[in-house]
N, C-alpha and C positions, 0 to 999 in steps of 0.2 A: 601567462601560461597558455600553451597551444594544445588544443584537444582535437583529435580526429575521431569523428563518429562515422562508422561504416554502416550504412543502412539508413534510409530516409523514411522508413515506415512510421507507424504510430510510436514505437519506442524511441527511435532515432529522433523523430520530430520533437517529442516532449523533452527529451534530454537536451537537445539543442536549444529549445526555448528556455529551459531553466538556466542553462549555463551561459547563454548569450545575455540573459537578463542580469547576470552577475558580471558582465563585461569581460567574460573569458574570450580568448581568441579561438573560435570554433570553426572547424572545417568539416563539412558533411560530404561524404563520398557515396554515390549510388549509381547503379547502372540504368535506372529508369528515369527518363527525362521528366515524366509527369510528377513523380515523387519529389524530384529536386525542385521543380517549379514551385510547388507549394512552399517549400522551405525558403526559396528565393523571394517569393512574394510576401511572406509573412514574418521572416526572421532576419536579423542583421548578422548573417554569417556568410562565410565563403562556401561555395559549392563546387564540386568536381564531378564530372560524369565519368564513370568507370567502375571497374570491379575491385572489390576488396582482396581478391585472390591474385590480382595481377601486379607484380612488382613495379612495372612501369607506371601504372595508374596510382599506386601508393606513392611513388616518387613525385608524381605530378601534384599530389595532395600535400607534399612537403613532409614526408615521413621522417626525413633526417632531423628535423627540428621539433618534432612532436614529442610532448612529454607524457601524453596519455592516449592510448588507443582503446576505443570502445566499439567492439564489433557486434552489431545487433541486427544483422540481416535475417531474413527468414530461412537462410540455409546454414545449418550447423557446420557443414564442411567449409563453407566460405569463411565463417567466423573463426574457425580453428586455423585455417591456412593464413588468414590475415594476421593473426597474432604470431604465428610462426615466422612469417616474412618480416613482421615488425621487429622480431627479436634480432634479425640479421641486419636490418636497415636503419632502425631507430637508434638513438643514442643509448648508452647503458643507463639503467635505472628507469627507463620508460615503463609506465604501468600499463598492463594489457588486460582488458576485461572482455569476456566473450559470453554471449547468450547462447546456451546449448539446451535444446528441448528434448533430444533423444536420450532416454533414461540411461542406457548403458554407456553411451559416450560421455554424458555428463558425469556419471559416477567415476569413470576412468580418469577423466580430466581432473576431478577433484582430488583423486588419490595420487596423481602424478606430479612430480616435482615441476615447478614452473619452467625450468630451463628445458625440459623435454618437449612439451607442447607449446611453450611460450605464453602460458596463460597464468596470470597472477590471481585472478578471481573468476569463478564460473557462476553465472547467473542462470538458474533453472526455474523460469517463471511458472511452469506447470506444477512443479513440486511446491513452490512457495504459495501458489494459489490454493492448492489442496490443503496445505497446513493452515492457511488463514480460515478456510471454511470450517475445518475441524474445531478451531478455537472459537469461532462465532456460534456454532450450532447450539451449545447449551445455554447461551445467554439471550433470553427473550428480549425483544425490542432492540437488540444491538444490530446495527447495520454496518458498523466499521470498527476496526481495532488497530491501534498503533501501539508499539511497544518500544520503550527506551530503557537503557541501562540493563540490558539482558532480561527484560520483563519485570523489573522491580517497579517501574512506573508504566502504567497502562493508560491509554486514552481511548475511551469508548464513545462511539457515536451512537446515540440512542434516539430512536424515532418516537416522537411525541404524538400520541393520538388523543382523541377526545376523552378517553377514559383514564388517561394518565393523571396521577395525583398532582403533577406539576402544571398541567394545562391551565392557563389563565392566571398563574401566579407570577409576581415579580420575583426576581432572583433573591432579593433580601427577605422575601416571605418564605423561602424554601426552608423547611425544618433543618436545624443543625444535625449533623450525623455523628458528632462527637463533641464532648465538652472540652477536649484538648484541641487547641488551635492548630497545632501541627498535624493532627490526624483527621482533619476535616476533608470533605470531598469538595473539589472546586470545579465549577462549570465555566469553562474558559472560552467557548465559542458556540455560536448558533449558525446553522446553515438554514437559510429561509429563502424559498423561491430562487434557489441557485446562487444566492449571495451570502457571503459570510459576514457575521456581525461579531465583533468583540464586545461582549455585553458588560454592563455595569449593574449596580444593585437595583436600579429602577427599570431595567429591561424586562418586559413581559414575555413569558414563554407562551406560545400559541400552538394549537394543534397543527400538525404538518411540519413543525420544526424538527431538525436533527440537532440534538444537544450533545456537545462534546464534553465529557466529564473526565477529570484527571483523578485517578485512584491508584492505590496499591492493591495487589491481588486480594488481600484479606478483607478489603472493603466492598468487594463485588456484591455480595448478598444485600448489604445495607443500601448500596446504590440502587439496586434493582427494586427493592421494596419502596424506596423513596420515590424513584422516578417512574417505575412501571407498575408498582403495586403487587409484585410477586417476585420471589427469588429465582436464582438459576434453577433449571430443571434437568433431570437426567434424560438424556436422549437414548431411546431404545430402538427406534425403527426409522430408517432413512431410505428414500428411493432416489437413485441416481440415474438420470436419463442422458445417454450419450456415449459414444465410443471414442472419446478423446483421451490423451495422456492424463489430463486433469481428472477425468472420470475414473481412470484406472488407479491413480494414486489415491484418490479419495475413497473409493470402494475398499481398497486394501487396508487403508488406515482405519476405516470404520470397523471392518471385520476384525482386525487385530485388536481393537479396543473392546470387543465383545458386543458391538452394536449390530443389530439385525439390518442387513443391507440387501436391497434388491436393485439390480442393474438392468435397465431397459436398453436394448441395442437393436437398431434397425436392420443390421446385416447378419445373415445366418452364420456365415463363416466367422465373423467377429464373435458371435455368441459362443460358438464351439471353442474358439481359442480362449476366450475369457473364462468359460466354465472350467477349462482344463487348468488354467493358471491361477485362479483366484479361489483359495480355500475359504469357505464360510460365506461366500457371496452367492445369492440366488440370481442367476442370469436369465432374463426373459427376452424372447425374440418378438419385436413388435415396434410400432411407432409410438412415441411418447405423447403424441396428440390424439391417440385413439382412446376416446372416452370409455368405450366398452372395456378395453384392456385395463385402464386405470381403475374402473369400478370393480372389475373382477379381482384386482390385486389390493383392493381396500385402501387406495391411496389416501382417502379421507381420514384414515386412522393413523397415518404416519406422523411422526414428529416433524419431519421436514421432507421437502421435495427439492432436488437440485437439478436444474436444467443446464447441462454442460456438454451439449453436442457441438457439432461443427457448424451448424446453422443457427445464427443468432435469433432469427425470427421464430424458428421452431422451439428454441429454448424458452423464448418469451411466452409463446402461445401455450406450451405445455405447462409452464409454471402457473399461468393464470387459470388454466383448466383445473389444475390440482387445487388451487385456492378455492375455485368454485365448488369442488367436491369436498372441501372441508379440511384440507391439510393444515396443520398448525402453523407451518412456516414455509415460505418458498424462497429459493435462491436462484439467481440467474448469472451465469458466467458469459460475458460478452467480449467480443474482439473490438467493438466499437465504443470508444470512450464517450462519444457524443450521446450514447443512449443512457448513460448512468443517471443523470438528473431527471430525465423523462420517466424512466421506469419506476423510480421511487414514488411517483405520484399516481401510478395506474394500477397498483395492487401487488407490486413486487417488493418483498421485504428487504432483500439484500441483493445488490448488484456489484459484481467484481469483474475487473478487467485484468487478465494476466499481464497484459502489456504495461499497464500502469503499476502493477505490483512489481514488475521488472524495473521500471523507472525508479520507483522508491528504493528498491534494494540497491541499485547501482549508485544512486545519489548518497544513500547512507554509507556505502562503502568508501566512496571517494572523499567523503567529508569526515570520516571517522576521526575522533580525537578533538575536533573543534566544533563542528556543526553536524547535526543529524537532522535530516529533513523528512517530514512526512507529507506526502503530496495529496493526502486524502481529505484535507480540510477545505474542500471545494476548489474552484479554479483560482480564487483570489487570495487565499491565505495559506500559511505554512506553520508547521510546528518546528521550532529550531532549538537545538540544545547547544549552549555555549559554555566554554570553559572560561572562568573569570580570572583575568590576570591581576597582578598586584596593583597596577595603576588604575583599575576600574573605579569609577565614581560610586559603584555599589558598595565598595569597602568602607567608604568614608561616612556614609549617612544611612539612617534607617530607610526602609523602602518607601514609607509614606512621605518622605521629604524629597524623593527623587523626581525628576522631570521625565516621566515615562510617557511616550506618545499615546494618545487616546486609543489608537487602533492597534495597540499591543498590550500584552498582559503577561506578567511572570507568573506561571502556574505551578511550578515545582522547583525545588532545590535539592540537589544530591550532594551530600557532604560525607566524604570518606566512605562512599558506597551506600549510604543510607538516605533515602528520599524523604522529603517532608514538604508540606504546603506552607509557604511563608506567610506571615502576617505583616501588617504595616510597621510594627516596631522592630522587625527583624533586620539584622545586618547580614550582608553576604561576605564570606571570607574568600581570600585568594585561593584558587584551586577548586572552589565549588563549581558545580555544573548547574546552570539554570536552564529550565525549559520554558520557552516563550512561545505564545501564540500571537501571530501578527499578520495583518494584511500585508501583501507584498509591497504596497506603497509605503508602508511604515517601517520596513526592514532597515533601510539605511539609517533612519532616525533612531531606532532602538539600538542598533549596533553602536552608534555614536554615543548614545546615553549610557550604555553599558561599558564603553571603552574597550570593546573586544574587536578582534580581527578574525576574518575568516581564514581557516587553514587553507593554504594553497593546494590546489588539486595535485594529487600525487605525493604530497608531503607525508613522510612516514613518521 
């Protein structure tokens, strides 16, 4: 399968890294030599210098034989034009995906038939990021959230501190959350010092760990009482700092949900425009790092502070200042994926990269039906959802008799649309979907053990 990625920035680089790791035939096109050099130096992919909106450059990248075009440059217009040109030059049935950040253009593209703009799937990272923040806000201790099967299965990343009831316990010592085997909560991965561990019963949970729990929505309060000592809480007051599209989406979503929202903007004209457009949002003119302003607005009484401006360093500093002033929870949105692991140890509760959110969304779309990948289990592990074929070894024997790689774990099964946590005596049936946590190094072995194949990119 040949894939053309247009744009060698953070999104394009991480997409190329994932797909090249799966031995896909990847071509990366970009007009910036420096961005291409990073790809050339670190990844086993073909690179072409040129513009995604230039038909000649697309031909040089082999557009006629491409089966999937993923346009993820920083220019919405280039991404749209690239997909349009691909419609004319690529073979019929080629899948076309475009990242579009401008709200009105993204909305129009989503409502337009693919044949008109040449786009099969629109990825709107700012909107996806805002939606993820809204889902995380009411969940104390949660720093990450993945959803499978339309939200029927959730994977929560929980930050373990010294006060957590789980700190110092081995996994087999964690209290059972249900007497029913299939209704229990499973802890499937631990992120520790930047490395992912697939735990066993004798693995000890230590302060500083991020613990990934697999639950169904009705188990959320039980999980939080067990792992954090308190249930989900109602969010009443949030401060959003920054004049970005993510900030606008977030502020509007919060206000529409009846949550008191204050928005801090450094530019007076932006303030005037935001005040006129956002009903129910209090818009303040000032710097988010201004301690006096934050004290005057009683930031310490807020349920959460979200730093989501255009400057990463200012987002970080303002979030840390808000924490010093007593805010219950702080969240930072960053464009630099390399900051994520660092910020989680210096006092930031949640760190989100819109670019990595976009990567996860794209990977989930192109693998739908066979494999769904969550890229948030650290740099070395993945959450993979497989459809079990009739010939799978899973069908023949109970799970406890199967040879599952040590660095992989079956954490959930979905049968006829209903999820459950399997036990050692359970058999898997053909057509089931199994959710697996695995280190990347163990993925070929787990796929061999399960007797499953990856769905080909673009296969419908």
